[in-house]
KOLVEXPA-105684 format. One record per residue (C-alpha): z, x negated, y negated. Coordinates in nm, 4 decimals, m for minus. Each point is the difference from the previous one (the first is absolute). Last residue first. Layout:
N
+----------+----------+----------+
:        z :        x :        y :
+----------+----------+----------+
:        Z :        X :        Y :
...
+----------+----------+----------+
//
This chain:
249
+----------+----------+----------+
:        z :        x :        y :
+----------+----------+----------+
:   1.5342 :   5.9887 :  m2.3810 :
:  m0.1879 :  m0.0839 :   0.3167 :
:  m0.2603 :   0.2645 :  m0.0750 :
:  m0.0487 :  m0.1367 :  m0.3493 :
:  m0.0507 :  m0.3519 :   0.1396 :
:  m0.2453 :   0.1332 :   0.2576 :
:  m0.2062 :   0.1718 :  m0.2707 :
:   0.0066 :  m0.3085 :  m0.2161 :
:  m0.1424 :  m0.2028 :   0.2919 :
:   0.2078 :  m0.2622 :   0.1747 :
:  m0.1685 :  m0.3356 :  m0.0146 :
:  m0.0730 :  m0.1540 :   0.3376 :
:   0.1321 :  m0.3279 :   0.1339 :
:  m0.1357 :  m0.0983 :   0.3406 :
:  m0.3016 :  m0.1960 :  m0.1234 :
:   0.2083 :  m0.1834 :  m0.2593 :
:   0.2762 :  m0.0999 :   0.2409 :
:  m0.2319 :  m0.1290 :   0.2715 :
:  m0.2185 :  m0.1807 :  m0.2519 :
:   0.3072 :  m0.1698 :  m0.1498 :
:   0.1262 :  m0.1029 :   0.3454 :
:  m0.3398 :  m0.1445 :   0.0945 :
:  m0.0239 :  m0.1871 :  m0.3295 :
:   0.3420 :  m0.1556 :   0.0553 :
:  m0.1032 :  m0.1198 :   0.3460 :
:  m0.3334 :  m0.1275 :  m0.1338 :
:   0.1921 :  m0.1927 :  m0.2638 :
:   0.2168 :  m0.1562 :   0.2715 :
:  m0.3068 :  m0.0987 :   0.2024 :
:  m0.1658 :  m0.1556 :  m0.3066 :
:   0.3160 :  m0.1899 :  m0.0992 :
:   0.0233 :  m0.1485 :   0.3505 :
:  m0.3678 :  m0.0989 :  m0.0094 :
:   0.0590 :  m0.1873 :  m0.3260 :
:   0.3028 :  m0.1791 :   0.1422 :
:  m0.2014 :  m0.1064 :   0.3034 :
:  m0.2792 :  m0.1277 :  m0.2260 :
:   0.2535 :  m0.1864 :  m0.2128 :
:   0.1219 :  m0.1836 :   0.3087 :
:  m0.3620 :  m0.0713 :   0.0966 :
:   0.0459 :  m0.3617 :   0.1104 :
:   0.3570 :  m0.1230 :  m0.0532 :
:  m0.0090 :  m0.1974 :   0.3271 :
:  m0.2206 :  m0.2721 :  m0.1548 :
:  m0.3419 :  m0.0889 :   0.1366 :
:  m0.0855 :  m0.3636 :   0.0841 :
:  m0.2881 :  m0.1638 :  m0.1830 :
:  m0.0583 :  m0.3029 :   0.2221 :
:  m0.3596 :  m0.1210 :   0.0406 :
:   0.0077 :  m0.3009 :   0.2359 :
:   0.2815 :  m0.2366 :   0.0921 :
:   0.0106 :  m0.3359 :   0.1720 :
:   0.3471 :  m0.1117 :  m0.1021 :
:  m0.0701 :  m0.0391 :  m0.3740 :
:   0.2541 :   0.2657 :  m0.0964 :
:  m0.0278 :   0.1726 :  m0.3383 :
:  m0.1142 :   0.3302 :   0.1520 :
:   0.3076 :  m0.0182 :   0.2272 :
:  m0.0943 :   0.0578 :   0.3618 :
:   0.1080 :   0.3417 :   0.1235 :
:   0.2357 :  m0.0979 :   0.2803 :
:   0.0467 :   0.2069 :   0.3115 :
:   0.3254 :   0.1411 :   0.1284 :
:   0.1549 :   0.0303 :   0.3452 :
:  m0.0174 :  m0.3732 :   0.0768 :
:  m0.1974 :  m0.1149 :   0.3026 :
:   0.0828 :  m0.1324 :   0.3445 :
:  m0.2817 :  m0.1748 :   0.1918 :
:  m0.2556 :   0.0798 :   0.2707 :
:  m0.2087 :   0.2464 :  m0.2054 :
:  m0.1300 :   0.3510 :   0.0750 :
:   0.3334 :   0.1800 :   0.0379 :
:   0.1147 :  m0.1235 :  m0.3411 :
:  m0.3267 :   0.1213 :  m0.1489 :
:   0.0600 :   0.3398 :   0.1539 :
:   0.3409 :   0.0267 :  m0.1645 :
:  m0.1371 :  m0.1270 :  m0.3297 :
:  m0.2443 :   0.2876 :  m0.0273 :
:  m0.3061 :  m0.0989 :  m0.1994 :
:  m0.3118 :   0.2015 :  m0.0649 :
:  m0.3726 :  m0.0164 :   0.0842 :
:   0.0246 :  m0.3424 :   0.1575 :
:  m0.2580 :  m0.2787 :   0.0019 :
:   0.0650 :  m0.3267 :   0.1842 :
:   0.0761 :   0.1221 :   0.3508 :
:   0.1174 :  m0.3014 :   0.2002 :
:  m0.1877 :  m0.0379 :   0.3262 :
:   0.0738 :  m0.3692 :   0.0642 :
:   0.3443 :   0.0348 :  m0.1651 :
:   0.1232 :   0.2416 :   0.2602 :
:   0.2045 :   0.3044 :  m0.0921 :
:  m0.2864 :   0.2285 :  m0.0865 :
:   0.0654 :   0.2407 :  m0.2816 :
:   0.0622 :   0.3733 :  m0.0113 :
:  m0.0670 :   0.1391 :  m0.3455 :
:   0.2483 :  m0.1191 :  m0.2564 :
:   0.1937 :   0.2038 :  m0.2505 :
:   0.1102 :  m0.1101 :  m0.3438 :
:   0.1220 :   0.1722 :  m0.3123 :
:   0.0392 :   0.3601 :   0.1130 :
:   0.3227 :  m0.0574 :   0.1884 :
:   0.1265 :  m0.3526 :   0.0394 :
:  m0.1324 :  m0.3300 :  m0.1332 :
:   0.2447 :  m0.0311 :  m0.2889 :
:  m0.1103 :  m0.2838 :  m0.2258 :
:   0.2040 :  m0.2997 :  m0.1068 :
:  m0.1615 :  m0.1559 :  m0.3066 :
:  m0.1588 :  m0.3422 :  m0.0233 :
:   0.0659 :  m0.3710 :  m0.0169 :
:  m0.1533 :  m0.2741 :   0.2096 :
:   0.0919 :  m0.3399 :   0.1382 :
:  m0.2612 :  m0.1760 :   0.2091 :
:  m0.0108 :  m0.2150 :   0.3121 :
:  m0.3361 :  m0.1014 :   0.1320 :
:  m0.3283 :   0.1838 :  m0.0240 :
:  m0.1059 :   0.2322 :  m0.2795 :
:  m0.2133 :   0.2935 :   0.1190 :
:  m0.3532 :   0.0637 :  m0.1206 :
:  m0.1270 :   0.3370 :   0.1176 :
:  m0.3739 :   0.0326 :   0.0583 :
:  m0.0935 :   0.3644 :  m0.0358 :
:  m0.0918 :   0.1900 :   0.3162 :
:  m0.3666 :   0.0622 :   0.0778 :
:  m0.0585 :   0.3351 :   0.1714 :
:   0.0897 :   0.1828 :  m0.3208 :
:  m0.3039 :  m0.1483 :  m0.1768 :
:  m0.0155 :   0.0003 :  m0.3801 :
:   0.3392 :  m0.1604 :  m0.0659 :
:   0.3381 :   0.1277 :   0.1122 :
:   0.1726 :  m0.1366 :  m0.3080 :
:   0.3404 :  m0.1638 :   0.0317 :
:   0.3391 :   0.1457 :  m0.0912 :
:   0.3394 :  m0.1684 :   0.0108 :
:   0.2010 :  m0.2563 :   0.1920 :
:   0.2117 :   0.2559 :   0.1820 :
:   0.2444 :  m0.2284 :   0.1784 :
:   0.1417 :   0.0905 :   0.3401 :
:   0.3208 :  m0.1769 :   0.1015 :
:   0.0496 :  m0.2274 :   0.2981 :
:   0.3093 :  m0.1100 :   0.1921 :
:   0.0070 :  m0.3059 :   0.2280 :
:   0.2318 :  m0.2131 :  m0.2130 :
:   0.0152 :  m0.2914 :  m0.2456 :
:  m0.2711 :   0.1061 :  m0.2422 :
:  m0.1163 :   0.3597 :   0.0194 :
:  m0.3310 :   0.0414 :   0.1815 :
:  m0.1966 :   0.2074 :  m0.2527 :
:  m0.2084 :   0.2860 :   0.1350 :
:  m0.3160 :   0.0838 :  m0.1959 :
:  m0.1056 :   0.3413 :  m0.1293 :
:  m0.3175 :  m0.0012 :  m0.2121 :
:  m0.0621 :   0.3377 :  m0.1590 :
:  m0.3606 :   0.1058 :   0.0434 :
:  m0.2938 :   0.1184 :  m0.2086 :
:  m0.1782 :   0.2910 :  m0.1596 :
:  m0.0851 :  m0.0079 :  m0.3704 :
:   0.0970 :   0.2719 :  m0.2471 :
:   0.2277 :  m0.2241 :  m0.2027 :
:   0.1793 :  m0.1130 :   0.3168 :
:  m0.0180 :   0.2167 :   0.3102 :
:   0.1565 :  m0.0912 :   0.3356 :
:  m0.1845 :   0.1583 :   0.2911 :
:   0.0944 :  m0.2571 :   0.2660 :
:   0.3161 :  m0.2055 :   0.0457 :
:  m0.1056 :  m0.3495 :   0.1041 :
:   0.2108 :  m0.1765 :   0.2611 :
:   0.1323 :  m0.3530 :   0.0485 :
:   0.1392 :  m0.1070 :   0.3366 :
:  m0.2160 :  m0.3148 :   0.0235 :
:   0.0642 :  m0.0520 :  m0.3730 :
:   0.3545 :  m0.1307 :   0.0618 :
:   0.1316 :  m0.0938 :  m0.3432 :
:   0.2703 :  m0.2647 :  m0.0100 :
:   0.3540 :   0.0183 :  m0.1362 :
:   0.2125 :   0.0510 :  m0.3080 :
:   0.1323 :   0.3275 :  m0.1412 :
:   0.0846 :   0.1451 :  m0.3395 :
:   0.0770 :   0.3606 :  m0.0800 :
:  m0.0053 :   0.2325 :  m0.3001 :
:   0.1698 :   0.3191 :   0.1011 :
:  m0.2066 :   0.3192 :   0.0309 :
:   0.1762 :   0.0972 :   0.3285 :
:   0.2787 :  m0.2462 :   0.0851 :
:   0.3048 :   0.2160 :   0.0693 :
:  m0.1914 :   0.2975 :   0.1401 :
:  m0.1998 :  m0.2256 :   0.2338 :
:   0.2944 :  m0.1816 :   0.1531 :
:  m0.1192 :  m0.3529 :   0.0750 :
:   0.0328 :  m0.1754 :   0.3340 :
:   0.1236 :  m0.3601 :  m0.0439 :
:  m0.2869 :  m0.2363 :   0.0787 :
:  m0.0447 :  m0.0852 :  m0.3676 :
:  m0.1023 :   0.1815 :  m0.3188 :
:   0.1423 :  m0.1286 :  m0.3272 :
:   0.0796 :   0.2736 :  m0.2518 :
:  m0.1348 :  m0.0629 :  m0.3487 :
:   0.2441 :   0.0435 :  m0.2924 :
:  m0.0204 :   0.3449 :  m0.1552 :
:  m0.2828 :   0.1323 :  m0.2172 :
:  m0.1851 :   0.1867 :   0.2765 :
:   0.3262 :   0.1273 :   0.1411 :
:   0.0932 :   0.1971 :  m0.3116 :
:  m0.3507 :   0.1238 :  m0.0854 :
:  m0.0778 :   0.1062 :   0.3568 :
:   0.3387 :   0.1673 :   0.0470 :
:  m0.0524 :   0.2023 :  m0.3196 :
:  m0.3539 :   0.0877 :   0.1111 :
:   0.1242 :   0.1156 :   0.3395 :
:   0.2567 :   0.2257 :  m0.1686 :
:  m0.2704 :   0.1349 :  m0.2314 :
:  m0.2228 :   0.0722 :   0.2996 :
:   0.2778 :   0.1991 :   0.1643 :
:   0.0666 :   0.1940 :  m0.3211 :
:  m0.3695 :   0.0856 :  m0.0417 :
:  m0.0212 :   0.1178 :   0.3610 :
:   0.3146 :   0.2092 :  m0.0494 :
:  m0.1549 :   0.1701 :  m0.3034 :
:  m0.3207 :   0.0665 :   0.1957 :
:   0.2044 :   0.1636 :   0.2770 :
:   0.2019 :   0.2058 :  m0.2508 :
:  m0.3212 :   0.1364 :  m0.1538 :
:  m0.1405 :   0.0826 :   0.3427 :
:   0.3289 :   0.1705 :   0.0894 :
:  m0.0170 :   0.2154 :  m0.3150 :
:  m0.3596 :   0.1037 :   0.0714 :
:   0.0782 :   0.0858 :   0.3620 :
:   0.3155 :   0.1906 :  m0.0950 :
:  m0.2059 :   0.2134 :  m0.2439 :
:  m0.2816 :   0.0851 :   0.2435 :
:   0.1867 :   0.2106 :   0.2562 :
:   0.2333 :   0.1892 :  m0.2346 :
:  m0.2900 :   0.0572 :  m0.2394 :
:  m0.2232 :   0.1414 :   0.2734 :
:   0.2800 :   0.2273 :   0.1257 :
:   0.0620 :   0.1323 :  m0.3521 :
:  m0.3709 :   0.0463 :  m0.0736 :
:  m0.0333 :   0.1999 :   0.3284 :
:   0.3058 :   0.2227 :  m0.0488 :
:  m0.0308 :   0.1031 :  m0.3615 :
:   0.2639 :  m0.1034 :  m0.2512 :
:   0.1205 :   0.2814 :  m0.2238 :
:   0.1392 :  m0.1290 :  m0.3277 :
:   0.0075 :   0.2755 :  m0.2620 :
:  m0.0518 :  m0.0797 :  m0.3655 :
:   0.1341 :   0.1560 :  m0.3188 :
:   0.3231 :  m0.2005 :   0.0083 :
:   0.0118 :  m0.1501 :   0.3482 :
:   0.0096 :   0.2714 :   0.2648 :
:   0.0428 :  m0.0783 :   0.3700 :
+----------+----------+----------+
//
């Protein structure tokens, strides 16, 4: 193919390499763009539900997708005998635990897990921190948190209270349900930082984390795609010599 005084003659190996690498770069850019869009959708839901009227939690099973990020209110009693500490939680560079306590919802047999926040591990891992838990009936506010997927996953627990495992590496609500003798709601509550219902350090992350990072990565992959195409074109374009031009004429 001749373009003005240049001839385009793509070589086999560079052509194959470009055809293999280019779709990968474009797909990586599209993947990062989709990730940014998904996070933006979650952020929009978070902002809308977080400013709406609180949803009261009762014995009625909740639908996770309808309540995620909503501000909630619930009344009941903490049950510290089924409390667990989620290990390897870092706050400002310090290791500690998240305190997860079931709340026996008032007027029924259903419980809901409440993440009361972060506590320091202390100097000796073998000595667990002392957790103060309010007794009697309380009313608390917080935010409905999705316990599925990457968020929470429990190691196998014992189902008897006498051998209750207090420290867990992760939290999986399904396994927790199998370990306790009572029904439990399908969401947890992140205790409101303003709540006085026995909370600890509560600086909950927002779902918009790293949206700009994803967008930046997407731009980088797209630019690499363009660069690859430009390199392919430039390296396969050769100027026709004066002698060749005269011969052609």
